[in-house]
C-alpha positions in Angstrom: 191.4 -14.8 -187.8 190.7 -12.4 -184.8 193.2 -12.4 -182.0 191.4 -13.3 -178.5 192.0 -11.1 -176.0 193.4 -12.4 -172.1 189.7 -12.0 -171.5 188.9 -14.6 -174.2 186.9 -12.2 -176.0 187.9 -11.3 -179.6 189.3 -7.9 -180.4 186.7 -8.5 -183.9 183.4 -8.9 -181.7 184.5 -5.7 -179.5 185.0 -3.7 -182.9 181.8 -4.9 -184.4 179.7 -3.9 -181.2 181.3 -0.3 -180.8 180.4 -0.1 -184.5 177.3 -1.3 -183.7 177.3 1.0 -180.9 177.5 3.9 -182.6 175.3 3.2 -185.8 172.5 2.7 -183.0 172.8 6.3 -181.4 173.6 8.1 -185.0 169.7 6.4 -185.2 168.3 7.6 -182.2 170.1 10.9 -182.5 168.7 11.3 -186.1 164.9 10.0 -185.3 165.2 12.8 -182.1 166.2 15.6 -184.0 163.5 15.0 -187.5 161.2 14.2 -184.5 158.4 16.9 -185.5 157.3 17.1 -181.6 160.8 17.8 -181.0 161.3 20.7 -183.1 158.1 22.7 -182.1 159.7 22.7 -178.4 162.8 24.1 -179.6 161.2 26.5 -181.8 159.0 27.1 -179.0 162.2 28.3 -176.8 163.5 30.2 -179.9 160.0 31.9 -179.8 160.5 32.8 -175.9 164.5 34.2 -176.5 166.5 30.9 -176.2 168.6 28.0 -177.6 166.8 24.8 -176.7 169.8 22.0 -176.5 169.0 18.6 -176.2 171.5 15.7 -175.4 170.9 12.0 -174.2 172.6 9.6 -172.9 171.7 5.6 -173.7 173.4 2.9 -172.6 173.5 0.1 -174.5 174.0 -3.4 -173.7 174.9 -6.8 -175.4 174.5 -10.2 -175.0 175.2 -13.4 -176.6 172.6 -15.0 -178.1 173.5 -18.8 -176.8 170.6 -20.3 -179.1 170.9 -23.7 -180.8 170.8 -24.2 -184.4 168.8 -27.8 -184.9 168.7 -28.9 -188.8 165.2 -30.7 -189.5 165.0 -32.4 -193.4 161.7 -32.1 -194.6 161.2 -33.6 -197.5 164.8 -33.2 -199.0 164.6 -29.4 -198.7 167.0 -28.1 -195.1 165.5 -26.5 -192.9 167.2 -24.3 -189.8 164.9 -23.9 -186.3 166.6 -21.8 -183.4 165.7 -22.5 -179.8 165.7 -20.2 -177.8 167.6 -21.0 -174.2 164.4 -20.9 -171.7 164.7 -17.8 -169.9 164.2 -18.0 -166.2 161.8 -15.5 -164.1 162.8 -12.2 -162.4 164.1 -12.2 -158.9 163.9 -9.1 -156.8 165.5 -9.5 -153.7 164.5 -8.0 -150.7 167.2 -5.0 -151.1 165.5 -5.2 -154.2 161.2 -4.5 -152.8 163.0 -1.7 -150.0 164.6 0.1 -153.2 161.4 -0.3 -155.3 159.4 0.9 -152.0 161.3 3.9 -151.7 160.9 5.3 -155.1 157.2 4.3 -154.3 157.5 1.5 -157.3 154.8 -1.9 -156.0 156.4 -4.2 -157.3 154.8 -8.1 -156.6 154.9 -10.4 -153.5 156.8 -13.5 -154.1 154.5 -16.8 -153.7 156.0 -18.1 -151.3 157.5 -16.0 -148.9 161.3 -16.0 -148.3 163.2 -17.6 -145.8 
């Protein structure tokens, strides 16, 4: 049984998330390195006398799947249905709007003005 750390998360979960993040990073790196377009760009750089190095940074986040599992009986055959919690609409604050405007990104105006 996994030990719980002071924050209440299990050490096993941390190990699983670390492994999954590493596997994803390796898969992304492999996909990029074997991409014909990327290889063509590297060949152009070599032909011009340069060695092209590519470094990617990715932020990988994990979220808890808080779905509820409900069991249904269908004539003796049990089926499981997963219901996800409702998704709340994205709330953009006035500061968010100012920031987006500074980046020249248009954001939809709220249906009702903030008080």
